[in-house]
N, C-alpha and C positions, 0 to 999 in steps of 0.2 A: 504493500500500500504506500509506504513512504518513498520507495524507489520510484513508483509511478508518479507521486506528487512532486518529487524533486525534479522529475523530467518534464513537468508540466510547463506550459508557456507562461503561466503566472509567476512561477518561481524564477524562470529565466529573465522575465522582465523586471522583477524585483532586484535581482542581482545586477542586471544591465544598468538600471537606473542608478543604483547606489555606486557601482563601479565608475560610472560616468562622472558622478559628483566627486568621488575620491580623485579621479584623474584630473578633473578640472581644478580642484583645490591645490593639488600637487604642482600643477603648472601655472596656476594663477592664484596665489595665496591671497591677493587683495580682493578676490571674488567670493570670499566666504559669505558675504551678505546674500549673494544670489543663491548659494546653496541652502542657507538657512530658510530663506523664503520658499524655495522649492519644497523643502520638507514640511513647512507650515501648510502649504497648499496640498501636499500629499495627505497630511492628517485630515484636512477638511474633506478631501475626496473620500478617504477611508470612512470618516464619520457619516458622510451623506449616504454612501452605499450600505453601511451598517444599519442606518436608520431605515432604509428601504427594505433590507432583509428582515429586520425586526417587525416591520409593518406587514410584510407579506408572507412570512414563514408560516407553514401549516403543520409540518411534521416536527414537533418539538417536545422537549422534556422540561418541566419547570420545578424539579425537585429541590433546587437550591435558590429559587427566586420567588419572592412573594410581593404582592402589591397591596398595601394597606392591611397586611396580615393575612391575605388570602392568596391562594395559588393563582398564577397567571393563567387565565383562560382566554378563549376567543373574544369574550366581551370586554376584557380589560387589557388585552395585548397591545392595542393601539396606544394606551396610556403609557406603557413601558417604552414604546418606540419614541413617542413625543417627549417623554421625560429625558430619554437619552439625548435626543437632538438638542433640547434646550440646555442641558447640563454640559454636554460636549461643546456646544456652540459658545457658551459663556466662558468655558475654560480656554478656548482658543481665541476668544476676543481679548482676554487678559494677556495671553501670550503675544498677540499681535501688538498690543500696547508696548510690552517689553521690547519686542523686536524693533518697533519704530523708534524707541528711545535709544536702544543700543546700536542699531545698524542703519536705520533710516531706509529710504527707498531710492535715493539719488544715485547710489553706486551700483544698483542692480543691472546686470547684463540681461536685457529683455529677451534676446534670442536664446540664451542659455536657460532662462526661466521658462520660456514657452516650451523648449525642447524637453527639459526635465519634467515639467508638469504633465506634458502630453504623454510621456512614457508611463508615468504612474497612473494617469487617468485611463490609458489603454489597459494597463494591468488590472485596475479595479473593475473595469467593465467586463473583462474576460473572466475575472475571478467571480464576479457576481453571477454571470451566466452559468459558470461551472457550479457555483454554490446551489443555484436553483435546481440544477440537474441532480446533484447529490442528495438534495432534500427529498427527492422522490423515493429514495431507498434507505437513507440514513436519518436517524432521529437526532437532531442537534439540540444541545442544551441552551436554552434561551438566556440563562444566567451568564454562561460563558460568552455567548454572543454579545451580551450587554457590556461586559467588563473588559474583554480582550483588546479592543482598540486603544485603551489607555496604556497598554504595554508599549505601544509604538511612540508615545510621547515622552517616555522616560529619558532618552538621550537629549531631547530638546529641553526638558526640565533641568537636567544637569548642566547643559550648555549655557542656559540663561542664568541660573542662580549661582553656580560655582564660580565662573569667571567674574561675574558682576561683584560678588562679595570678596573674592580673594585676589582679584586683579590678574587672573590667569589669561593667557592668550588662547584662542580656540586652536584646536589641533586635529590631526587625523583621528585621534581617539574618538571624538564625537561622531565622525563619519562611520567608523568601524562599529561603534555601539549602535548607531542607527540601522545599519544593514543587519546587524545581529538581531535587533529587536524586530525588524520586519520578518526575517526568516523564522525566528523563534515563535512569534505570535501565530504565524501561519501553521507551523508544525504542531504547536500546542493544541490549536483548535481541531485540527484533523485527528490528532491522537485521542483527545477527549471524546470526539464524536465516534470514532471507531471503537473505543473502549466501551462507551455507553451502549452501543448497538450490540457488541459482543455479550454484554451482561444481559440485555433484553432477550437475546436469542439463546 
């Protein structure tokens, strides 16, 4: 299962997008602001498609997620999706303020930004299509689906807070952590989904 997923186009696009950003920073260190904004837009894209998945998922398990003390059912599943969208959106609005203060937008390479965001947008579209196909046969945990996107913002969180407070310069460590978070979150979700279905069967 994991070998198949590793060979998927989504994984290849995740790696390609992150490797491009690492290459760009290695050759154009002053372009770090462009990379950070690419990752910010990537998180927005991830959050949007996760919202759509929460809103449309039909084959799901709710054993570890409740809404107002009650299990998530078809009648309140939409509330979970909208709560995620609002919370994730506010979270990234705050990050945008930090990024504007720390990096601004004047030094952004627009061509690099468009290219990077386009790659991650294409990956998210393909992953969403694949996700809907998998949901026909696999039961996904809606709690995992709700919380997993936050794993991808850990490197951004570290990048914003640690350098700001300690005066550190951004480095390739952030870019490597970001790629690791992308790949880890993808495999964690697939692993939990397969494990849950094995238990049910």
